[in-house]
Backbone as JSON, one array per atom type, in Angstrom:
{
  "sequence": "MFVVFALVPLAGAVVLSFTHWDGLGAITWQGLSNWTRVLHDPLTGNALLLTVKIMVVSWVVQTPISLLLGVFTAGTQRYRAVLAALYFVPLLLSSAAVAIAFKALLDPNFGIGGAPGLHALAQNWLGDPDLVLYVVIFVIAWQFVPFHTLLYQAAVRQIPDSLYEAATIDGAGRLQQFWYITLPQLRNTVITSSTLMITGSLTYFDVVFVLTAGGPGNSTRLLPVDMYLTGFQANDMGDASVLAVILVVIGLALAFVLTRFSGFSRMRSEQEGL",
  "N": [[-59.7, -23.32, -40.14], [-61.03, -25.67, -40.9], [-63.61, -25.04, -40.1], [-64.18, -22.81, -41.75], [-63.84, -23.78, -44.39], [-65.26, -26.16, -44.49], [-67.43, -26.63, -42.58], [-68.94, -24.23, -42.79], [-69.62, -24.07, -45.65], [-71.11, -26.46, -45.69], [-73.23, -25.85, -43.99], [-74.35, -23.84, -45.56], [-75.22, -25.37, -47.74], [-77.19, -26.9, -46.51], [-79.08, -24.91, -45.84], [-79.71, -23.99, -48.45], [-81.0, -26.24, -49.38], [-83.59, -25.97, -48.65], [-84.65, -24.11, -50.28], [-85.49, -22.47, -53.44], [-83.45, -22.02, -56.2], [-81.94, -20.93, -59.1], [-79.32, -20.59, -59.55], [-78.62, -18.12, -60.5], [-80.7, -16.19, -60.32], [-83.06, -14.76, -57.94], [-83.2, -16.05, -54.6], [-85.61, -18.15, -53.31], [-87.76, -19.14, -50.65], [-88.63, -22.49, -50.03], [-89.32, -24.39, -48.22], [-90.11, -27.65, -47.08], [-90.63, -28.8, -49.49], [-88.73, -29.3, -51.48], [-87.28, -31.47, -50.38], [-89.28, -33.4, -50.16], [-89.92, -33.78, -52.87], [-87.46, -34.67, -53.97], [-86.89, -36.99, -52.45], [-88.93, -38.62, -53.22], [-88.48, -38.98, -55.84], [-87.92, -41.13, -58.55], [-85.42, -41.14, -59.8], [-83.64, -40.44, -57.77], [-83.82, -42.66, -56.06], [-82.82, -44.62, -57.82], [-80.22, -43.62, -58.21], [-79.2, -43.82, -55.63], [-79.31, -46.6, -55.28], [-77.48, -47.43, -57.27], [-75.17, -46.23, -56.27], [-74.78, -47.62, -53.86], [-74.4, -50.15, -54.93], [-72.05, -49.84, -56.47], [-70.35, -49.24, -54.42], [-70.28, -51.61, -52.86], [-69.45, -53.6, -54.73], [-67.02, -52.5, -55.57], [-65.55, -52.64, -53.2], [-65.45, -55.43, -52.84], [-63.97, -56.16, -55.07], [-61.58, -54.58, -54.99], [-60.38, -54.98, -52.44], [-59.31, -57.76, -52.0], [-57.45, -57.83, -54.15], [-55.77, -55.63, -53.61], [-54.76, -56.4, -51.12], [-53.35, -58.8, -51.68], [-51.48, -57.87, -53.58], [-50.17, -56.02, -51.96], [-48.97, -57.68, -50.02], [-47.32, -59.13, -51.72], [-45.59, -57.14, -52.86], [-44.27, -56.35, -50.61], [-42.07, -57.83, -50.22], [-38.46, -58.27, -50.11], [-37.03, -58.53, -52.43], [-35.44, -57.2, -55.36], [-36.82, -57.05, -57.81], [-39.44, -57.02, -57.02], [-39.62, -54.54, -55.81], [-39.34, -52.92, -58.05], [-41.68, -53.6, -59.46], [-43.53, -52.68, -57.58], [-43.16, -49.94, -57.79], [-44.08, -49.56, -60.41], [-46.75, -50.37, -60.15], [-47.71, -48.29, -58.7], [-48.01, -46.16, -60.38], [-50.63, -45.54, -61.63], [-51.9, -44.11, -59.59], [-50.71, -41.67, -59.61], [-51.76, -40.27, -61.66], [-54.23, -37.96, -62.82], [-57.75, -38.15, -62.15], [-59.44, -37.37, -64.22], [-57.74, -37.56, -66.43], [-57.23, -40.31, -66.46], [-59.83, -41.26, -66.98], [-60.29, -40.16, -69.54], [-58.31, -41.48, -71.03], [-59.12, -44.19, -70.81], [-61.61, -44.0, -71.95], [-60.96, -43.55, -74.59], [-59.54, -45.91, -75.13], [-61.55, -47.81, -74.88], [-63.26, -47.31, -76.91], [-65.48, -48.5, -79.32], [-64.92, -48.45, -82.03], [-62.44, -47.22, -82.62], [-60.76, -47.94, -80.59], [-58.91, -50.11, -78.34], [-59.86, -52.49, -79.26], [-59.48, -52.51, -81.97], [-56.95, -53.39, -82.48], [-54.68, -55.86, -83.81], [-55.64, -59.2, -83.24], [-57.11, -58.58, -81.0], [-59.77, -58.22, -81.43], [-61.99, -59.2, -80.15], [-62.37, -57.54, -78.08], [-63.65, -55.37, -79.03], [-66.13, -54.11, -78.08], [-69.2, -52.48, -77.18], [-68.51, -51.02, -74.7], [-69.01, -48.79, -73.03], [-71.5, -48.07, -73.78], [-73.39, -49.97, -73.35], [-75.98, -50.67, -71.26], [-75.97, -52.82, -69.48], [-73.36, -53.45, -69.07], [-71.85, -51.2, -68.52], [-71.64, -50.15, -65.86], [-69.98, -51.98, -64.57], [-67.7, -51.69, -66.04], [-66.99, -49.11, -65.31], [-66.45, -49.59, -62.6], [-64.22, -51.22, -62.9], [-62.35, -49.39, -64.0], [-62.16, -47.56, -61.89], [-61.11, -49.24, -59.91], [-58.64, -49.86, -61.11], [-57.36, -47.42, -60.86], [-57.33, -46.86, -58.06], [-56.54, -49.11, -56.61], [-53.67, -49.17, -56.31], [-53.22, -47.31, -54.18], [-54.37, -48.54, -51.89], [-52.9, -50.85, -51.96], [-50.41, -49.85, -51.25], [-50.9, -49.21, -48.56], [-51.24, -51.8, -47.46], [-48.77, -52.91, -48.08], [-47.0, -51.38, -46.49], [-47.98, -52.13, -43.99], [-47.49, -54.9, -43.89], [-44.73, -54.93, -43.86], [-44.27, -54.15, -41.3], [-44.7, -56.31, -39.74], [-43.24, -58.46, -37.42], [-40.29, -60.31, -38.17], [-39.72, -62.45, -36.59], [-42.04, -63.84, -36.05], [-42.6, -65.23, -38.42], [-40.29, -66.75, -38.6], [-40.51, -68.4, -36.36], [-42.81, -69.79, -37.09], [-41.9, -71.13, -39.36], [-40.02, -72.85, -38.24], [-41.75, -74.46, -36.84], [-42.84, -75.83, -38.9], [-44.72, -74.7, -40.6], [-46.2, -73.89, -43.71], [-45.99, -71.61, -46.6], [-48.59, -70.76, -47.28], [-49.99, -71.34, -44.92], [-48.67, -69.61, -43.16], [-49.4, -67.17, -44.25], [-52.17, -67.25, -43.78], [-52.47, -67.58, -40.98], [-50.74, -65.81, -39.77], [-50.04, -63.44, -41.33], [-52.6, -62.36, -42.25], [-54.13, -62.05, -39.75], [-52.47, -60.12, -38.55], [-52.88, -57.99, -40.19], [-55.33, -56.96, -39.63], [-56.14, -54.42, -38.56], [-55.32, -52.77, -40.64], [-56.9, -53.66, -42.73], [-59.39, -52.78, -41.83], [-58.98, -49.99, -41.8], [-58.38, -49.51, -44.54], [-60.77, -50.42, -45.71], [-62.62, -48.64, -44.63], [-61.79, -46.18, -45.77], [-62.16, -46.87, -48.43], [-64.92, -47.45, -48.69], [-66.25, -45.1, -47.78], [-65.06, -43.38, -49.57], [-66.22, -44.18, -51.92], [-68.49, -42.72, -52.15], [-67.79, -40.4, -53.32], [-67.15, -40.65, -55.96], [-67.0, -39.08, -58.85], [-65.66, -37.49, -60.9], [-64.32, -39.43, -62.56], [-66.5, -41.01, -63.39], [-68.18, -39.1, -64.59], [-66.66, -38.09, -66.73], [-66.25, -40.43, -68.19], [-68.88, -41.44, -68.78], [-70.85, -39.56, -68.26], [-73.02, -40.12, -66.67], [-74.6, -41.78, -68.17], [-75.15, -44.79, -70.24], [-78.5, -43.61, -70.64], [-79.66, -43.7, -67.45], [-77.76, -45.3, -66.32], [-75.32, -45.06, -64.98], [-75.71, -43.02, -63.24], [-74.77, -41.97, -60.53], [-75.1, -40.86, -57.07], [-73.39, -38.52, -56.61], [-73.04, -37.69, -59.3], [-75.69, -37.32, -60.06], [-76.32, -35.19, -58.37], [-74.68, -33.16, -59.46], [-75.67, -32.96, -62.12], [-78.29, -32.21, -61.59], [-77.93, -29.75, -60.34], [-76.27, -28.15, -62.08], [-76.98, -28.6, -64.71], [-79.76, -28.9, -64.85], [-80.21, -26.64, -63.49], [-81.12, -26.37, -60.83], [-80.51, -25.6, -57.88], [-81.52, -25.96, -55.35], [-82.68, -28.61, -55.16], [-80.35, -29.97, -55.79], [-78.79, -29.35, -53.59], [-80.17, -30.73, -51.63], [-79.54, -33.36, -52.38], [-76.8, -33.21, -51.92], [-76.7, -32.9, -49.14], [-77.82, -35.34, -48.41], [-75.8, -37.06, -49.28], [-73.73, -36.31, -47.51], [-74.87, -37.05, -45.05], [-75.14, -39.84, -45.4], [-72.43, -40.52, -45.71], [-71.36, -39.74, -43.18], [-72.85, -41.44, -41.53], [-72.0, -43.99, -42.4], [-69.26, -43.82, -41.77], [-69.45, -43.58, -38.99], [-70.66, -46.04, -38.28], [-68.71, -47.86, -39.17], [-66.46, -47.14, -37.61], [-67.48, -47.51, -35.1], [-68.37, -50.2, -34.81], [-66.39, -51.8, -35.86], [-64.17, -51.76, -34.32], [-62.37, -49.82, -34.83], [-61.85, -47.45, -33.39], [-60.62, -48.45, -31.19], [-58.16, -49.4, -31.8], [-54.98, -50.91, -31.45], [-51.42, -51.33, -31.41], [-50.35, -54.11, -33.28], [-48.05, -55.28, -32.53], [-47.74, -55.23, -29.85], [-46.76, -56.75, -26.87], [-45.0, -58.51, -28.0]],
  "CA": [[-59.69, -23.75, -41.55], [-62.09, -26.66, -41.08], [-64.89, -24.35, -39.99], [-64.38, -21.94, -42.9], [-63.9, -24.48, -45.68], [-66.07, -27.38, -44.43], [-68.7, -26.47, -41.87], [-69.73, -23.12, -43.35], [-70.26, -24.5, -46.9], [-72.11, -27.48, -45.39], [-74.4, -25.14, -43.49], [-74.97, -23.18, -46.71], [-75.94, -26.37, -48.53], [-78.4, -27.25, -45.76], [-80.03, -23.82, -46.02], [-80.16, -24.0, -49.85], [-81.86, -27.39, -49.63], [-84.97, -25.57, -48.35], [-84.97, -22.96, -51.14], [-85.4, -22.63, -54.89], [-82.48, -21.09, -56.76], [-81.43, -21.44, -60.37], [-77.9, -20.27, -59.64], [-78.42, -16.72, -60.93], [-81.77, -15.29, -59.88], [-83.32, -14.61, -56.52], [-83.42, -17.27, -53.82], [-86.94, -18.13, -52.67], [-87.93, -20.2, -49.66], [-89.51, -23.56, -50.49], [-89.66, -25.28, -47.12], [-89.78, -29.07, -47.23], [-91.07, -29.31, -50.8], [-87.56, -29.88, -52.18], [-86.98, -32.77, -49.8], [-90.36, -34.32, -50.55], [-89.8, -34.08, -54.3], [-86.24, -35.44, -54.22], [-86.98, -38.3, -51.82], [-89.92, -39.43, -53.94], [-88.08, -39.04, -57.25], [-87.3, -42.42, -58.9], [-84.01, -40.93, -60.12], [-82.88, -40.47, -56.52], [-83.75, -44.06, -55.65], [-81.9, -45.31, -58.73], [-78.87, -43.14, -57.93], [-78.79, -44.41, -54.35], [-79.06, -48.03, -55.52], [-76.23, -47.55, -58.02], [-74.07, -45.86, -55.37], [-74.57, -48.76, -52.96], [-73.87, -51.26, -55.74], [-70.66, -49.58, -56.82], [-69.62, -49.29, -53.16], [-70.09, -53.01, -52.46], [-68.65, -54.32, -55.73], [-65.67, -51.94, -55.53], [-64.87, -53.21, -52.02], [-65.2, -56.85, -53.1], [-62.92, -56.28, -56.1], [-60.33, -53.92, -54.65], [-59.75, -55.45, -51.2], [-58.38, -58.9, -52.16], [-56.35, -57.5, -55.06], [-54.84, -54.75, -52.9], [-54.1, -57.15, -50.05], [-52.38, -59.72, -52.26], [-50.39, -57.08, -54.15], [-49.41, -55.44, -50.86], [-48.14, -58.75, -49.47], [-46.3, -59.48, -52.72], [-44.6, -56.07, -53.02], [-43.56, -56.11, -49.35], [-40.84, -58.61, -50.23], [-37.21, -57.5, -50.21], [-36.38, -58.72, -53.73], [-35.4, -55.97, -56.14], [-37.85, -57.03, -58.86], [-40.7, -56.64, -56.38], [-39.57, -53.09, -55.62], [-39.6, -52.33, -59.37], [-43.1, -53.79, -59.72], [-44.26, -51.8, -56.68], [-43.11, -48.6, -58.38], [-44.95, -49.55, -61.58], [-48.13, -50.46, -59.7], [-48.1, -47.02, -58.08], [-48.17, -45.14, -61.42], [-52.0, -45.03, -61.83], [-52.31, -43.17, -58.54], [-50.1, -40.38, -59.89], [-52.5, -39.64, -62.75], [-55.5, -37.35, -62.43], [-58.92, -38.98, -62.47], [-59.92, -36.98, -65.54], [-56.82, -38.13, -67.44], [-57.5, -41.75, -66.48], [-61.11, -41.47, -67.65], [-60.13, -39.84, -70.97], [-57.53, -42.56, -71.62], [-59.94, -45.4, -70.92], [-62.69, -43.74, -72.91], [-60.38, -43.76, -75.92], [-59.22, -47.33, -75.28], [-62.77, -48.62, -74.94], [-64.08, -46.92, -78.06], [-65.71, -49.73, -80.11], [-64.44, -48.32, -83.41], [-61.05, -46.79, -82.73], [-60.05, -48.27, -79.36], [-58.0, -51.24, -78.3], [-60.44, -53.6, -80.01], [-59.04, -52.47, -83.36], [-55.61, -53.95, -82.59], [-54.67, -57.25, -84.28], [-55.77, -60.22, -82.21], [-57.92, -58.11, -79.89], [-61.07, -57.82, -81.96], [-63.04, -59.58, -79.21], [-62.55, -56.42, -77.14], [-64.37, -54.28, -79.71], [-67.49, -54.11, -77.58], [-69.72, -51.16, -76.8], [-68.34, -51.11, -73.26], [-69.58, -47.63, -72.34], [-72.84, -47.81, -74.3], [-74.27, -51.07, -72.97], [-76.44, -50.44, -69.88], [-75.7, -53.98, -68.63], [-71.92, -53.59, -68.87], [-71.14, -49.95, -68.27], [-71.33, -49.95, -64.45], [-68.84, -52.83, -64.22], [-66.54, -51.06, -66.67], [-66.63, -47.99, -64.43], [-65.84, -50.18, -61.41], [-62.88, -51.67, -63.3], [-61.49, -48.21, -64.13], [-61.93, -47.04, -60.54], [-60.18, -50.16, -59.25], [-57.32, -49.68, -61.72], [-56.74, -46.2, -60.35], [-57.2, -46.75, -56.61], [-55.89, -50.27, -56.0], [-52.31, -48.85, -55.85], [-53.22, -46.64, -52.88], [-54.61, -49.52, -50.84], [-51.73, -51.74, -51.99], [-49.37, -49.18, -50.47], [-51.25, -49.39, -47.15], [-50.95, -53.18, -47.06], [-47.32, -53.11, -48.17], [-46.4, -50.8, -45.29], [-48.39, -52.91, -42.82], [-46.8, -56.19, -43.91], [-43.33, -54.71, -43.49], [-44.2, -53.93, -39.86], [-44.87, -57.59, -39.04], [-41.92, -58.96, -37.0], [-39.8, -61.53, -38.83], [-39.65, -63.54, -35.63], [-43.26, -64.64, -36.17], [-42.45, -66.14, -39.55], [-39.21, -67.69, -38.28], [-41.05, -69.4, -35.45], [-43.75, -70.62, -37.85], [-41.1, -71.99, -40.23], [-39.45, -73.9, -37.38], [-42.85, -75.37, -36.49], [-43.25, -76.56, -40.1], [-45.82, -74.05, -41.32], [-45.89, -73.51, -45.09], [-46.24, -70.22, -46.94], [-50.02, -70.5, -47.21], [-50.35, -71.33, -43.51], [-48.13, -68.38, -42.58], [-50.25, -66.07, -44.71], [-53.51, -67.34, -43.19], [-52.47, -67.53, -39.53], [-49.89, -64.73, -39.26], [-50.17, -62.19, -42.08], [-53.97, -61.84, -42.21], [-54.48, -61.49, -38.43], [-51.68, -58.91, -38.28], [-53.35, -56.92, -41.07], [-56.72, -56.67, -39.3], [-56.35, -52.97, -38.46], [-55.14, -52.18, -41.96], [-58.11, -53.99, -43.5], [-60.45, -51.88, -41.37], [-58.66, -48.65, -42.29], [-58.54, -49.49, -45.99], [-62.19, -50.57, -46.03], [-63.28, -47.38, -44.29], [-61.46, -45.21, -46.82], [-62.72, -47.33, -49.7], [-66.38, -47.36, -48.67], [-66.65, -43.69, -47.75], [-64.59, -42.76, -50.81], [-67.13, -44.53, -53.01], [-69.53, -41.69, -52.24], [-67.25, -39.21, -53.99], [-66.8, -40.94, -57.35], [-67.7, -38.18, -59.76], [-64.91, -37.1, -62.09], [-64.12, -40.57, -63.46], [-67.8, -41.42, -63.95], [-68.73, -38.05, -65.45], [-65.88, -38.03, -67.98], [-66.46, -41.67, -68.94], [-70.24, -41.71, -69.25], [-71.76, -38.45, -67.92], [-74.21, -40.69, -66.05], [-75.33, -42.63, -69.1], [-76.31, -44.49, -71.1], [-79.7, -43.44, -69.83], [-79.26, -43.39, -66.07], [-77.08, -46.51, -65.87], [-74.21, -44.72, -64.09], [-76.03, -41.75, -62.59], [-74.59, -42.1, -59.1], [-75.56, -39.7, -56.32], [-72.61, -37.3, -56.92], [-73.34, -37.28, -60.67], [-77.05, -36.81, -60.01], [-76.24, -33.87, -57.74], [-74.1, -32.22, -60.42], [-76.59, -32.75, -63.24], [-79.45, -31.47, -61.08], [-77.56, -28.37, -60.04], [-75.61, -27.36, -63.12], [-77.64, -28.76, -66.01], [-81.17, -28.56, -64.64], [-80.21, -25.33, -62.81], [-81.95, -26.45, -59.63], [-79.57, -25.7, -56.78], [-82.22, -26.43, -54.16], [-82.7, -30.07, -55.18], [-78.96, -30.44, -55.76], [-78.34, -29.23, -52.2], [-80.78, -31.87, -50.92], [-78.71, -34.53, -52.68], [-75.52, -33.01, -51.24], [-76.9, -33.19, -47.72], [-78.01, -36.79, -48.31], [-74.47, -37.65, -49.39], [-73.01, -36.06, -46.26], [-75.48, -37.87, -44.0], [-74.76, -41.24, -45.64], [-71.01, -40.64, -45.41], [-71.16, -39.69, -41.74], [-73.43, -42.65, -40.95], [-71.11, -45.1, -42.69], [-68.05, -43.64, -40.98], [-69.78, -43.88, -37.59], [-70.87, -47.47, -38.13], [-67.44, -48.56, -39.34], [-65.58, -46.88, -36.47], [-68.12, -47.97, -33.86], [-68.55, -51.65, -34.72], [-65.23, -52.54, -36.37], [-63.05, -51.66, -33.39], [-61.43, -48.83, -35.35], [-61.48, -46.48, -32.35], [-59.89, -49.14, -30.12], [-56.99, -50.03, -32.4], [-53.68, -50.84, -30.79], [-50.37, -51.94, -32.22], [-50.36, -55.57, -33.31], [-46.76, -55.75, -32.03], [-47.72, -55.18, -28.39], [-46.6, -58.04, -26.2], [-44.0, -59.34, -28.67]],
  "C": [[-60.84, -24.74, -41.81], [-63.47, -25.99, -41.03], [-65.19, -23.55, -41.25], [-64.62, -22.73, -44.17], [-64.73, -25.78, -45.65], [-67.43, -27.11, -43.79], [-69.56, -25.36, -42.44], [-70.36, -23.5, -44.69], [-71.34, -25.57, -46.67], [-73.39, -26.83, -44.87], [-75.12, -24.41, -44.62], [-75.75, -24.15, -47.56], [-77.24, -26.79, -47.84], [-79.47, -26.19, -45.94], [-80.59, -23.81, -47.44], [-81.12, -25.15, -50.14], [-83.33, -27.08, -49.33], [-85.41, -24.39, -49.22], [-85.03, -23.38, -52.59], [-84.46, -21.57, -55.42], [-81.93, -21.71, -58.03], [-79.96, -21.13, -60.57], [-77.61, -18.84, -60.02], [-79.45, -15.77, -60.32], [-81.9, -15.22, -58.38], [-83.57, -15.96, -55.87], [-84.76, -17.15, -53.12], [-87.09, -19.34, -51.76], [-88.97, -21.22, -50.14], [-89.96, -24.48, -49.36], [-89.24, -26.72, -47.4], [-90.16, -29.64, -48.6], [-89.92, -29.91, -51.59], [-87.28, -31.29, -51.68], [-88.04, -33.8, -50.2], [-90.21, -34.75, -52.0], [-88.6, -34.99, -54.57], [-86.36, -36.86, -53.66], [-87.98, -39.21, -52.51], [-89.6, -39.56, -55.43], [-87.44, -40.39, -57.54], [-85.82, -42.29, -59.25], [-83.14, -41.0, -58.87], [-82.73, -41.9, -56.02], [-82.78, -44.86, -56.51], [-80.45, -44.91, -58.45], [-78.34, -43.74, -56.63], [-78.47, -45.89, -54.52], [-77.75, -48.24, -56.26], [-75.02, -47.23, -57.14], [-73.75, -47.0, -54.42], [-73.94, -49.92, -53.72], [-72.4, -51.05, -56.06], [-69.77, -49.62, -55.58], [-69.28, -50.73, -52.79], [-69.18, -53.74, -53.43], [-67.21, -53.8, -55.74], [-64.89, -52.53, -54.35], [-64.52, -54.68, -52.27], [-64.06, -57.05, -54.09], [-61.58, -55.75, -55.59], [-59.63, -54.53, -53.44], [-58.84, -56.66, -51.4], [-57.21, -58.6, -53.08], [-55.31, -56.64, -54.34], [-54.06, -55.52, -51.84], [-53.02, -58.06, -50.63], [-51.19, -58.98, -52.88], [-49.53, -56.47, -53.06], [-48.48, -56.46, -50.23], [-47.0, -59.08, -50.43], [-45.2, -58.41, -52.79], [-43.86, -55.75, -51.74], [-42.26, -56.91, -49.27], [-39.62, -57.75, -50.47], [-36.51, -57.66, -51.56], [-36.48, -57.44, -54.57], [-36.51, -55.92, -57.19], [-39.21, -56.68, -58.26], [-40.75, -55.14, -56.13], [-39.86, -52.38, -56.94], [-41.09, -52.44, -59.7], [-43.94, -52.88, -58.83], [-44.29, -50.38, -57.22], [-44.04, -48.5, -59.59], [-46.42, -49.58, -61.18], [-48.63, -49.11, -59.17], [-48.41, -45.94, -59.12], [-49.61, -44.65, -61.59], [-52.45, -44.01, -60.8], [-51.75, -41.78, -58.79], [-50.86, -39.6, -60.96], [-53.8, -39.04, -62.22], [-56.65, -38.23, -62.88], [-59.46, -38.65, -63.86], [-59.05, -37.57, -66.64], [-57.04, -39.63, -67.58], [-58.78, -42.04, -67.25], [-61.0, -41.21, -69.15], [-59.37, -40.97, -71.67], [-58.36, -43.82, -71.82], [-61.09, -45.2, -71.88], [-62.2, -43.94, -74.33], [-60.09, -45.24, -76.16], [-60.45, -48.19, -75.49], [-63.7, -48.24, -76.08], [-64.26, -48.14, -78.98], [-65.16, -49.66, -81.53], [-62.95, -48.04, -83.51], [-60.21, -47.14, -81.51], [-59.18, -49.49, -79.49], [-58.54, -52.44, -79.07], [-60.04, -53.63, -81.47], [-57.66, -53.05, -83.57], [-55.67, -55.4, -83.06], [-54.73, -58.24, -83.12], [-56.64, -59.82, -81.03], [-59.32, -57.69, -80.33], [-62.22, -58.2, -81.03], [-63.33, -58.47, -78.21], [-63.3, -55.25, -77.77], [-65.86, -54.35, -79.35], [-67.92, -52.68, -77.28], [-69.72, -51.06, -75.28], [-69.07, -49.99, -72.51], [-70.99, -47.3, -72.83], [-73.85, -48.89, -73.96], [-74.71, -50.89, -71.52], [-76.13, -51.6, -68.93], [-74.22, -54.12, -68.3], [-71.28, -52.34, -68.26], [-70.77, -49.76, -66.79], [-70.11, -50.77, -64.04], [-67.56, -52.32, -64.88], [-66.05, -49.9, -65.81], [-65.94, -48.5, -63.17], [-64.43, -50.65, -61.71], [-61.93, -50.48, -63.39], [-61.16, -47.63, -62.76], [-60.93, -47.92, -59.79], [-58.77, -50.0, -59.79], [-56.61, -48.46, -61.14], [-56.45, -46.26, -58.86], [-56.64, -47.98, -55.92], [-54.46, -49.95, -55.55], [-52.26, -48.19, -54.48], [-53.39, -47.65, -51.75], [-53.5, -50.57, -50.81], [-50.61, -51.16, -51.15], [-49.63, -49.32, -48.97], [-50.88, -50.79, -46.67], [-49.46, -53.47, -47.11], [-46.63, -52.59, -46.91], [-46.74, -51.63, -44.06], [-47.66, -54.25, -42.75], [-45.35, -56.03, -43.47], [-43.16, -54.43, -42.0], [-44.36, -55.22, -39.06], [-43.49, -58.14, -38.68], [-41.53, -60.24, -37.72], [-39.79, -62.72, -37.89], [-40.9, -64.43, -35.69], [-43.15, -65.67, -37.28], [-41.35, -67.17, -39.28], [-39.71, -68.79, -37.36], [-42.01, -70.34, -36.18], [-43.01, -71.58, -38.77], [-40.51, -73.14, -39.44], [-40.52, -74.93, -37.02], [-43.39, -76.11, -37.7], [-44.38, -75.94, -40.88], [-45.36, -73.65, -42.72], [-46.24, -72.05, -45.35], [-47.72, -69.85, -46.82], [-50.49, -70.44, -45.75], [-49.86, -70.06, -42.83], [-48.98, -67.18, -42.98], [-51.58, -66.06, -43.96], [-53.5, -67.08, -41.68], [-51.6, -66.41, -38.95], [-50.17, -63.41, -39.98], [-51.57, -61.59, -41.97], [-54.36, -61.3, -40.83], [-53.73, -60.2, -38.11], [-52.15, -57.72, -39.11], [-54.78, -56.49, -40.74], [-56.98, -55.16, -39.26], [-56.23, -52.28, -39.81], [-56.35, -52.47, -42.85], [-59.25, -53.06, -43.12], [-60.22, -50.47, -41.9], [-58.9, -48.53, -43.79], [-60.01, -49.56, -46.38], [-62.96, -49.29, -45.73], [-63.04, -46.33, -45.36], [-62.12, -45.58, -48.15], [-64.23, -47.11, -49.76], [-66.84, -45.91, -48.66], [-66.2, -42.96, -49.01], [-65.48, -43.07, -51.99], [-68.23, -43.5, -53.19], [-69.07, -40.47, -53.02], [-66.85, -39.47, -55.44], [-67.63, -40.06, -58.27], [-66.91, -37.96, -61.04], [-64.7, -38.24, -63.07], [-65.42, -40.94, -64.16], [-68.3, -40.38, -64.94], [-67.98, -37.97, -66.78], [-66.13, -39.26, -68.83], [-67.85, -41.74, -69.57], [-71.22, -40.56, -69.07], [-73.08, -38.95, -67.33], [-74.97, -41.65, -66.92], [-74.68, -44.0, -69.25], [-77.62, -44.52, -70.31], [-79.31, -42.94, -68.46], [-78.46, -44.53, -65.46], [-75.93, -46.23, -64.91], [-74.45, -43.38, -63.4], [-75.98, -41.93, -61.07], [-75.04, -40.82, -58.4], [-74.72, -38.44, -56.6], [-72.89, -36.78, -58.33], [-74.74, -36.69, -60.74], [-77.09, -35.41, -59.41], [-75.73, -32.83, -58.73], [-75.07, -31.92, -61.55], [-77.82, -31.96, -62.81], [-79.11, -30.0, -60.87], [-77.1, -27.56, -61.22], [-76.15, -27.59, -64.53], [-79.13, -28.45, -65.92], [-81.33, -27.22, -63.93], [-81.16, -25.3, -61.61], [-81.03, -26.69, -58.43], [-80.22, -26.19, -55.49], [-82.23, -27.95, -54.08], [-81.29, -30.65, -55.13], [-78.41, -30.38, -54.34], [-78.94, -30.33, -51.34], [-79.93, -33.12, -51.13], [-77.35, -34.43, -52.0], [-75.63, -33.35, -49.77], [-77.09, -34.7, -47.51], [-76.66, -37.5, -48.38], [-73.68, -37.5, -48.1], [-73.55, -36.96, -45.15], [-75.09, -39.34, -44.16], [-73.3, -41.45, -45.29], [-70.73, -40.65, -43.92], [-71.7, -40.95, -41.06], [-72.53, -43.86, -41.18], [-69.83, -45.02, -41.86], [-68.29, -43.99, -39.52], [-69.92, -45.38, -37.38], [-69.55, -48.23, -38.21], [-66.51, -48.36, -38.14], [-66.16, -47.44, -35.17], [-68.1, -49.49, -33.73], [-67.36, -52.45, -35.25], [-64.06, -52.54, -35.4], [-62.02, -50.64, -33.83], [-60.93, -47.89, -34.26], [-60.69, -47.12, -31.21], [-58.63, -49.82, -30.64], [-55.75, -49.84, -31.54], [-52.68, -51.56, -31.67], [-50.45, -53.47, -32.13], [-49.06, -56.14, -32.73], [-46.69, -55.71, -30.5], [-47.63, -56.59, -27.82], [-45.57, -58.93, -26.86], [-42.64, -59.15, -28.0]]
}
């Protein structure tokens, strides 16, 4: 299954990256000219820079929020269980539906800014090149924070109560327990969540495309969006395949670095020795 649905299409994309094809006509061999053109194209450099920026900012925003919500919802109180269920709702919605909803809410004329007392929100959120990328990051965080919250919630519930009981007897407060017990015990989960978050940042397409279609200008033209626009609007499957291969290479490189230098491949249960 993996060979048929992953490796074979990947090999096809690699071959197409050395050809010219408009999606309908004959395929002609181009050699390295596609790669030279794409790698020297300012649009590619801009798309790569935006992808790295959204990757870093998304991690900085989502990680602390997810961790704190995960710790909070891991409590046994019933109201926390209710809140955990509500927090999980955004993850049940499709990315396209989320983007359509936010696009309507952020409309400067008919969106949420038209409500009484909220006129300050009547900004051109999706039309301002200086704001739009951060708006996209906010929407992405709103949708995917619940997933990472669930990871942290499950991890916190695996921490033995005996650790907290011993810390309480020794006079440690809630903040000290969080800093010296909870955080160290969540090390493996932080690595796992960060790996999924960083590599997943390379696949943000549907939310961005529905919200902005890469605009205004090229303000949100990330690598996946650039690949789509190059292939299906400019009808240049060769250059689009180059961008696809670049995405795969970046994703594999990031995954390798994270697993190699974070200790991901050497993870063991934090409960060993207890």
